[in-house]
Phi, psi and omega in degrees: 000141179280109178264010185300126173269106184294133171281160174282340178249137177257029183298334176282004180096351176272182181270137182294155171318303185297326178284322180302312185265340181233354188288351179251013181289150178245097182249006181078358179197128184293335174297327174286329175293316186293330176288318178300320183291317185286318176303318186295315181298315180290326179290327181287344178282321182228069196280338186276163169079200184287177170299317177293346173272336174279326190235147187238136168057239186297328185302315174302301183296327175288326176296312177311303181306314187297305187297335176262358178292130180302329187280349185259119177238167173307305189300306184298328179285326182274348191298323181297323183289314181297326175293317177297323178292319180294330177289326179292317179304319182286340174271356186286125184280341184247207183280132179247119173261128178252100192269119173258136182195160173245133169242162180259134163261104183278113173233036179308330185271004177254149178259050178280143173284146172086010178276166185230173174294142174221170184063234183274005180110341181267343174268174186223143180166206184232156162269142184238095186265127181239141173245101186261115184273141178225131171290099190299324178294316182267000187045039183251137177287133180259320181148180179281122171271349176186154173205135188224105169289143188207137174254124184291136180269157176266126182268128175293126192293345184263005179295127173282176183296309175307315180295313187292321175301322186270350185295133177303332185256020177296131182302319182295348175299339186299322182297322182289314181300321180303306183293334183284335178287328177287323174076191178279130180293146181290156181312133178080353179273148183239096179250132184236124172282131171251128178220147173283199182296328177301333169278003181273073168246149174292325182297316178291319186292319185292321180299317180299316172306312189287335175275352183076025179261160178258155178210159160229113192231135183280131187283145186252330188228153178278059188290174175277139176222166169237139178229158183276135173267187183299331174276001180087006179269144182283127181235152177280140173212169170265132188312300190293324181299309184299317183304318186288347175257002179293150180276152182292142184256345181167177184215135176196194182262145168222135185285128186247129179287140175282142172210200184296337184261338186210157178270151183290139184191169170258115181266136179275110189233165170247165180230146175221158175200160177184156188279138171226161179242108184291123178278147177294132184304150173289321172264128190269092180283337183240188176254103190208171176286181178246017176262143176292160182247127171273123179221177169246144174252139180234119183249131176234141187213154175255106186285332183226082185281158177306148175311126172091355184256134175290136184294140179288133170210126164247130172243111186258143171253137182212150166259003178274127185304142181228094179241000173231161173302319180296324168294324172297315176294327179293323176298319175296321177293320179298305179307326182289353175273357183297329182294354182299323183298331179285332177289329172297315176301323174292323179297314187296324191265300190276324174286322184253352172077033189304318185281008177263359182295150189235025183286152181257010170228143180306328183292313183292326179289322178290334178289311183304315179303314183304306183303316186290326185291321181294317176303309176306323173300326177292322179305318184287318179305316175303315174303306182311320180314320182295352183247351185294163171297325187273016186292346179274354178292150170311134184301335179289357172278338186239341175223170178291149177306325188296320180288328175288328184288322186288321179294313181285335169294320185289324186277319191236357179065024174212149173291134175233077186286351181270011176307139171276165183298323182292321177295313177303319184282335178284318182290327178298319172300323172301313175305324181276353175113010176287135185283337177067030182264156181301134184092348181286341184077178175286147180298145182273181189290330179289323181290315173305313183295326177294318172297321180295314181300319176292320181298328181288328179294324174297319174299317183297320182293320176296319176298315178295327176295321173298320184289327179286328176294321179287340175282000000 
């Protein structure tokens, strides 16, 4: 499998980042494809800030023309990247997690056409639904399997249930679009969709069963289910109530990501599991079949949380069998990877400045978002490289030699072409402000991205110096 971190430069003999991710776009004109490739390479070199900070001179005007060209759409621009991601997923020998989530793109300060309500209804912008593929064993981001920008519509209060369900811009369709983008896994592959409560709709779960997909979804509602009693008879119960009565299968620690509600910690949790049958909703809110779904419920909970912290509890639904404690813990470990997609959202917004865009049409904003999102994926892949088994491989297998040369000249005042990938990432983190002390851990994506941006300046300076000497 390709664990390559594509460089903005192909001077090392490899294929550039832009060519790898946008070279196979079908935009109706090869000149548009060429512009997409060169723009992506430039953005990878200077990912932060506004478009004028990323692109210079003809690069900037060229991208303005690309974003506003009628032939170029979000779907057309990102298609080559999503095909590439699906190809990497097919090569992965282990479990691939496809993490689905929606974030908001806030463009409240723009007078752009085609935006919808966000937040509490007063903001204006787009919803951005992502399906991010991750190699579970290596914890390596592979890329976007799908991305769908969406403008939230104003719903007429008199609109009936049937009309709402049939509306093409119904927001809950985003989860279905995400799983349809993944498609049916190839024989022998294990692809698992991860979703938070937003993905817990009967429509989405039913579609995944029909596509032959696997999933772990956090339960949103205490819905009606049927379970087998001791005599084997199917009886009606409430899902959450029943899950909380299941006996514990074991206890261990689980890493909890910090957020506005809780601090990051290793929580001591217990797990339980059992089979249930999801009943078809009485009111058909989405488009789905009329057959119940056989699934397993997995509950993980923290019996003794730290003082002042809310207790952790996940009630998960999965169609992957859970008949042993080990399988229950594996489903929990899968779901614990879900925050990776939130890191992608931060990378798109903080690392690549998505919400700094100044276009006046939704179409141009969406084209820009497609480009920035693929650059943001590379940001996460750069961070992942520091943890991979091949970190002992030569750094020149993942970046062009001139990047290794520039970084080693900055660090040691001499070229060290034999740097390993791990050493390269450690020094890149140092360049980005990581102190590299014991106990500091590996540098995060934001530190590495700052280092990458600074390294690009060093490479540009080195190229300019050689150009002057050759002149």
